[in-house]
C-alpha distance (Angstrom), angle and dihedral (degrees) to the residues before:
residue distance angle dihedral
M1 . . .
T2 3.82 . .
D3 3.72 127.3 .
D4 3.79 102.1 -120.7
H5 3.82 99.5 156.7
H6 3.74 91.0 103.9
L7 3.81 89.6 62.7
I8 3.81 95.3 64.9
A9 3.80 110.0 114.7
W10 3.81 106.9 -137.6
P11 3.80 116.9 -157.1
S12 3.80 112.3 -109.2
L13 3.83 111.2 -116.1
P14 3.82 122.2 -154.4
L15 3.83 95.9 -123.6
T16 3.86 98.3 158.9
L17 3.73 134.9 61.0
C18 3.79 88.0 -118.7
S19 3.76 96.3 69.7
R20 3.75 110.4 93.1
G21 3.79 134.5 176.8
P22 3.81 128.2 -106.1
G23 3.79 115.6 -62.3
S24 3.77 91.9 34.1
R25 3.71 124.7 134.9
R26 3.79 91.1 -95.4
D27 3.76 90.8 64.4
R28 3.78 93.1 56.0
P29 3.74 123.2 73.2
A30 3.86 112.2 -101.6
P31 3.79 118.4 -121.7
L32 3.79 116.6 -109.8
G33 3.75 107.4 -63.4
G34 3.83 92.2 5.0
K35 3.79 93.2 122.7
L36 3.81 91.5 45.5
A37 3.78 91.5 50.3
D38 3.77 92.1 49.0
A39 3.77 90.7 49.1
V40 3.79 91.8 49.6
I41 3.85 93.6 48.4
E42 3.81 90.6 47.8
L43 3.76 90.7 48.3
V44 3.85 93.1 50.2
V45 3.76 92.5 47.5
W46 3.78 92.9 48.0
V47 3.78 92.6 48.7
I48 3.84 91.7 48.9
F49 3.80 93.6 49.0
V50 3.83 94.0 42.2
E51 3.81 95.6 47.4
T52 3.81 91.9 43.7
G53 3.83 89.1 51.2
R54 3.77 91.5 49.7
F55 3.87 88.9 53.0
V56 3.76 93.9 46.7
V57 3.85 92.6 48.8
A58 3.78 91.7 49.5
I59 3.88 92.8 49.5
I60 3.89 97.4 42.2
S61 3.78 95.0 44.1
L62 3.79 93.7 43.6
G63 3.78 89.3 -127.8
R64 3.77 97.8 -53.6
W65 3.78 93.8 109.2
R66 3.78 127.2 46.3
G67 3.78 142.0 -173.1
T68 3.78 124.0 -114.8
F69 3.72 116.7 -90.8
R70 3.81 116.0 -101.8
R71 3.79 100.0 -121.2
N72 3.82 100.5 30.6
N73 3.73 127.9 101.9
E74 3.79 89.0 -142.8
E75 3.81 95.8 120.3
R76 3.81 92.3 47.5
I77 3.85 92.8 49.4
Y78 3.78 101.7 41.4
G79 3.82 106.5 20.6
A80 3.75 129.6 75.7
A81 3.79 117.8 -110.6
G82 3.82 109.4 -83.5
A83 3.85 92.9 7.1
L84 3.83 117.5 150.2
S85 3.88 90.9 -154.0
F86 3.73 143.5 -1.0
R87 3.76 139.4 -171.8
R88 3.81 122.3 -113.4
D89 3.78 124.4 173.3
G90 3.85 91.2 -14.0
T91 3.77 93.7 -53.5
R92 3.84 125.1 112.3
I93 3.73 109.5 -129.3
I94 3.77 121.6 -164.0
T95 3.76 116.1 -144.3
T96 3.84 123.7 -131.9
A97 3.82 88.9 -101.8
G98 3.74 92.1 50.7
L99 3.85 91.4 49.7
C100 3.76 89.4 49.5
W101 3.84 90.5 54.4
I102 3.79 92.4 45.8
G103 3.80 91.2 50.8
F104 3.80 91.2 47.1
L105 3.84 91.5 50.4
F106 3.79 91.4 46.3
Y107 3.85 90.1 57.6
C108 3.82 91.7 44.8
F109 3.80 90.9 53.5
L110 3.77 90.4 44.1
G111 3.76 90.5 52.2
I112 3.82 91.6 48.9
A113 3.81 91.3 48.5
I114 3.80 91.9 50.6
M115 3.77 91.6 49.5
L116 3.77 92.2 49.6
L117 3.79 92.1 48.8
M118 3.80 90.9 50.8
A119 3.79 94.2 46.1
G120 3.78 96.9 53.1
């Protein structure tokens, strides 16, 4: 009896926001520097959201929670795959993805608050 389970071809599922259908921008050649510009914009947005999330977590939790360190494998070692936070030595640690979501939600709430103040 042979072990043929590794020969099964599983259908690929579009699980990320990056997967796009035919005719998308990914199928067309990028202009000179287009990929670099996209990478820089993505990096800037990511850093803004993550650092804002880190600040919000520190303020709201009064220092009891913290975000993962930038150049540390802490979330890979101690956190579950895809986790937004985990506990280590009694401290809640928010992963980079969790910090990004918190930063994004902060700017969403800030935008809504500004629009409400301007409307009334």
